[in-house]
C-alpha positions in Angstrom: 39.1 -51.8 73.3 39.0 -52.6 69.5 41.1 -55.4 67.6 42.2 -52.6 65.2 43.6 -49.0 66.3 43.5 -47.3 63.0 42.5 -47.5 59.5 45.7 -48.9 58.2 45.7 -51.8 60.6 42.6 -53.0 59.2 43.8 -52.6 55.7 47.0 -54.3 56.7 45.8 -56.8 59.0 46.1 -60.7 58.1 42.8 -62.0 59.1 43.9 -65.7 58.6 46.8 -64.8 61.4 44.2 -63.3 63.7 42.1 -66.2 63.4 45.0 -68.7 63.8 45.9 -67.3 67.4 42.5 -66.7 68.5 41.2 -69.2 71.2 37.6 -68.6 69.7 38.1 -68.1 65.7 34.5 -67.9 65.2 33.8 -65.2 67.7 36.9 -63.4 66.7 35.8 -63.3 62.9 32.6 -61.9 64.3 34.4 -59.1 66.4 36.5 -58.4 63.3 33.5 -57.8 60.9 31.7 -55.7 63.3 34.6 -53.3 63.8 35.2 -53.3 60.0 31.6 -52.2 59.7 31.6 -49.8 62.1 35.0 -48.2 60.6 33.3 -48.1 57.4 30.3 -46.2 58.7 32.8 -43.6 60.1 34.9 -43.4 57.1 31.9 -42.7 54.9 30.5 -40.3 57.3 33.6 -38.5 57.0 33.4 -38.8 53.4 29.8 -37.3 53.4 31.2 -34.2 55.6 34.2 -33.5 53.0 31.6 -33.9 50.1 29.6 -31.3 51.7 32.4 -29.0 52.4 33.4 -29.4 48.9 29.9 -28.1 47.7 30.0 -25.1 49.9 33.7 -24.2 48.4 32.2 -24.9 44.9 29.8 -22.5 45.5 32.0 -19.7 47.0 34.4 -20.3 44.1 31.7 -19.5 41.8 30.5 -16.2 43.6 34.2 -15.1 43.8 34.8 -15.8 40.1 31.7 -13.6 39.4 33.0 -11.0 41.4 36.3 -11.0 39.4 34.3 -10.5 36.3 32.4 -7.8 37.8 35.3 -5.7 38.9 37.1 -6.1 35.6 33.5 -5.0 34.0 33.6 -2.0 36.3 37.4 -1.3 35.4 36.2 -1.0 31.7 33.4 1.2 32.3 35.2 3.5 34.4 38.0 3.7 31.5 35.1 4.2 29.0 34.1 7.3 31.2 37.4 8.7 31.6 37.9 7.8 35.2 41.1 6.0 35.3 41.4 6.5 39.1 38.0 4.5 39.5 39.3 1.9 36.8 42.7 1.6 38.9 40.7 1.1 42.2 38.4 -1.4 40.4 41.5 -3.3 39.3 43.0 -3.4 42.8 39.7 -5.2 43.9 39.9 -7.5 41.3 43.3 -8.4 42.0 42.4 -9.0 45.7 39.3 -11.1 44.7 41.6 -13.0 42.5 43.9 -13.7 45.3 41.0 -14.8 47.2 39.7 -17.2 44.1 43.1 -18.7 43.9 43.0 -19.7 47.7 39.5 -21.4 47.2 41.0 -23.2 44.1 43.7 -24.6 46.3 41.6 -25.5 48.8 39.6 -27.3 46.4 42.3 -29.4 45.0 43.2 -30.5 48.4 39.5 -31.5 49.1 39.6 -33.2 45.9 42.7 -35.3 46.8 41.1 -36.1 50.1 38.0 -37.1 48.6 40.1 -39.6 46.4 41.8 -40.8 49.3 38.8 -41.5 51.2 37.4 -43.3 48.1 40.6 -45.4 48.1 40.2 -46.2 52.0 36.6 -47.1 51.6 37.6 -49.5 48.8 40.1 -51.3 50.6 38.2 -51.4 53.6 35.1 -52.7 51.5 37.5 -55.3 50.0 38.7 -56.4 53.7 35.3 -56.5 54.8 34.0 -58.9 51.8 37.3 -61.2 52.4 36.2 -61.3 56.2 32.7 -62.0 55.3 33.7 -64.8 52.9 36.0 -66.3 55.7 33.0 -66.2 58.0 30.9 -68.0 55.5 33.7 -70.6 54.8 34.1 -71.3 58.6 30.3 -71.6 59.1 30.2 -74.3 56.2 33.0 -76.1 57.6 31.5 -75.8 61.1 28.1 -77.2 59.5 30.2 -79.9 57.7 31.6 -81.2 60.6 28.5 -81.3 62.7 26.6 -82.9 59.7 29.6 -85.7 59.8 29.5 -86.0 63.5 25.6 -86.6 63.2 26.1 -89.2 60.4 28.6 -91.0 62.5 26.4 -91.2 65.6 23.5 -92.3 63.5 26.0 -94.9 61.9 26.9 -96.0 65.3 23.3 -96.0 66.8 22.4 -98.2 63.6 25.3 -100.3 64.2 24.2 -100.8 67.6 20.6 -101.5 66.7 21.8 -104.1 64.3 23.8 -105.8 67.2 20.7 -105.8 69.7 18.6 -107.0 66.8 21.0 -109.8 66.2 21.3 -110.7 69.9 17.3 -110.7 70.0 17.0 -113.0 67.0 19.5 -115.5 68.8 17.7 -115.4 71.8 14.4 -115.8 70.0 16.0 -118.9 68.2 17.2 -120.5 71.7 13.5 -120.1 72.9 12.2 -121.7 69.7 14.8 -124.8 70.3 14.1 -125.0 73.7 10.3 -124.7 72.9 10.6 -127.8 70.3 12.4 -129.6 73.2 9.7 -129.1 75.5 7.1 -130.0 72.9 8.7 -133.5 72.6 7.8 -134.1 76.3 4.2 -133.2 75.8 1.8 -136.0 76.5 4.1 -137.6 78.6 3.5 -137.7 82.3 6.3 -136.2 84.1 8.1 -135.9 81.2 11.7 -137.7 80.5 12.8 -137.7 84.1 9.4 -139.5 85.0 10.2 -142.2 82.2 13.5 -142.9 83.6 12.0 -143.3 87.0 9.4 -145.5 85.7 12.3 -147.8 84.4 13.7 -148.0 87.7 10.2 -149.0 89.1 9.9 -151.7 86.3 13.1 -153.3 87.3 11.8 -153.5 91.2 8.6 -154.9 90.2 10.2 -157.5 88.0 12.5 -158.5 90.7 9.5 -159.0 92.9 7.5 -160.8 90.5 10.6 -163.1 89.8 10.8 -163.8 93.6 7.1 -164.6 93.9 7.5 -167.1 91.2 10.5 -168.9 92.8 8.6 -169.1 96.2 5.6 -170.7 94.3 7.8 -173.1 92.4 9.3 -174.1 95.7 6.2 -174.9 97.2 5.0 -177.2 94.7 8.4 -179.4 94.7 7.3 -180.4 98.3 
């Protein structure tokens, strides 16, 4: 079932209201445009048939108008020949043909009004279709703008993360450099700082042993 049930529904439709109530506005605007285009094709096809009928009626009117003139000429000829009876009969045929001509003229007037109405409807439908396409274009541009902004924000967040990781990497590198400098200070020292401290402890023990030996030697000399 279509969105619109008849031509007047399209003409009187409020596209914004339809889109506001739709779960998927982009899908809804596509359906609206499709139905409007289908209706426009139908209206134009109807207009083409009416225009063809009018041409047929116009040709018939020309033929009947010629018959009216022909009967009048026949009546004149009959009068000129003193045949009023034939002239009367010709005028009767002319009257009947005139009545037929009047009917065709009335039909053509109605057809012209119908064509004018169709032209008006086509113009209204075309305007509505243009409005719907403009709305669709606006929605598409808004959608593209939103997606572009989201992409930019993602890129900014990605850039900020990259910068944060870069700063962290630089900090780690700086710490590695400081530790490297500290380790370099111990280069050439056997065992490093810990070995030096242990060596001091060994020196104290050696000094104590040396002092004890001296004392023992001095004690031996006094005897």
